[in-house]
C-alpha positions in Angstrom: -3.6 10.2 7.2 -3.5 8.7 3.7 -1.3 5.9 4.9 -3.6 5.1 7.8 -6.6 5.1 5.5 -4.9 2.8 3.0 -3.9 0.5 5.9 -7.5 0.4 7.1 -8.8 -0.4 3.6 -6.2 -3.2 3.3 -7.2 -4.7 6.6 -10.9 -4.6 5.7 -10.1 -6.4 2.4 -8.1 -9.1 4.1 -10.3 -9.5 7.2 -12.2 -12.4 5.8 -10.4 -13.8 2.8 -11.0 -17.5 1.8 -8.2 -19.8 0.9 -9.2 -22.8 -1.3 -7.2 -25.9 -0.3 -8.6 -28.2 -3.1 -11.6 -29.0 -5.2 -12.6 -32.5 -6.2 -15.5 -34.1 -8.0 -17.3 -36.2 -5.3 -20.0 -37.5 -7.8 -21.2 -36.8 -11.3 -21.8 -33.1 -11.9 -20.8 -31.9 -8.4 -17.8 -30.2 -6.7 -16.5 -30.5 -3.2 -14.6 -27.4 -2.2 -12.3 -27.6 0.8 -11.3 -24.2 2.2 -10.3 -22.1 5.2 -10.3 -18.5 6.2 -6.9 -16.7 5.7 -4.8 -16.3 8.8 -5.9 -13.2 10.7 -9.4 -13.3 9.3 -12.4 -12.3 11.4 -15.0 -14.9 12.2 -17.4 -14.8 9.3 -21.1 -15.6 8.7 -20.9 -18.3 5.9 -24.1 -16.9 4.2 -22.0 -13.7 3.5 -19.4 -15.6 1.6 -20.5 -15.8 -2.1 -19.2 -18.3 -4.7 -19.6 -18.3 -8.4 -18.5 -20.7 -11.1 -18.1 -19.0 -14.5 -18.0 -20.9 -17.8 -18.8 -20.2 -21.5 -22.5 -21.1 -20.9 -23.0 -18.7 -18.0 -22.6 -18.3 -14.3 -23.7 -20.4 -11.3 -23.6 -18.9 -7.9 -24.6 -19.3 -4.3 -23.2 -18.8 -0.8 -21.3 -20.9 1.8 -24.2 -21.2 4.2 -24.1 -25.1 4.2 -20.4 -25.3 4.8 -19.4 -27.8 7.5 -16.1 -28.7 9.2 -14.2 -31.2 7.2 -15.6 -34.6 8.0 -18.8 -33.1 9.5 -22.3 -32.9 8.2 -23.8 -30.0 10.2 -23.6 -26.4 8.8 -21.3 -24.2 10.9 -21.9 -20.5 11.7 -19.7 -18.6 12.1 -16.7 -19.8 10.2 -13.5 -19.4 12.3 -9.9 -18.9 11.2 -7.7 -22.0 11.8 -10.5 -24.5 11.0 -10.9 -26.2 7.7 -14.3 -26.5 6.0 -15.9 -28.0 3.0 -19.0 -27.5 1.0 -20.5 -29.6 -1.8 -21.9 -27.8 -4.8 -24.4 -30.4 -6.1 -25.2 -30.9 -9.8 -28.3 -28.8 -9.2 -26.1 -25.9 -8.0 -24.0 -26.1 -11.2 -26.8 -26.1 -13.8 -24.8 -24.0 -16.3 -21.2 -24.9 -15.4 -21.2 -28.5 -14.4 -17.8 -30.3 -14.7 -17.1 -31.2 -18.3 -14.2 -33.1 -19.9 -11.2 -30.9 -21.1 -12.8 -27.6 -20.1 -11.6 -24.9 -17.6 -14.1 -22.9 -15.4 -13.3 -20.1 -13.0 -14.3 -20.3 -9.3 -14.6 -16.9 -7.6 -15.3 -16.5 -3.9 -15.9 -13.2 -2.2 -16.0 -13.1 1.6 -18.5 -10.3 2.5 -16.8 -6.9 1.9 -13.5 -8.8 2.2 -11.1 -10.2 -0.4 -11.7 -12.1 -3.5 -10.3 -15.6 -4.3 -10.0 -16.8 -7.9 -9.2 -20.4 -8.9 -9.2 -22.1 -12.3 -11.0 -25.4 -12.3 -9.1 -27.6 -14.6 -11.1 -30.6 -15.9 -8.9 -33.1 -17.7 -9.8 -36.2 -19.7 -12.1 -37.5 -16.9 -14.7 -35.9 -14.6 -15.3 -39.1 -12.7 -15.8 -39.2 -8.9 -12.6 -38.6 -7.1 -10.9 -36.5 -9.8 -9.0 -33.5 -8.4 -9.8 -30.2 -10.1 -7.5 -27.9 -8.0 
C-alpha cells in the first residue's frame, strides 16, 4: 500500500512538469522563455503554471496564461505535451529582476500541483537583444 501511495504521489508531481528549452533576451529588460511540458504530462491550463524570477532585489512572478505556440501570437489553452511554447516576460513583468550585466537570477516554474523546474539565468557581459541566458 505504501509503494502504491508513493507511486501515485510521484505520478501527480510529474503529471505536468515544465521543461525549459531556452531563454533569450528579445529586447531590453525582457525575457523570452521557450518551454514544453515533460513527456507524459497531462494537458494543463497555462494560468495554473506559475513562474518566478528571484534576484537579490526581490521576486517577480506571474503565470503562463499568455503562452503561445512557438511562432504564434495567440494564447493557447490548454497546453499539450509534445508542443513547444513560448512566453515573453516584458520589462514591466520584471520590475525587480530585469536582466543585468554579470548577474545570475533564478527562474522557478511550478505547474499546478505538479513538479518544479529551476534554472539559473546567467547574464554575461551583455544583456542586449538576442543574448541567450539559458
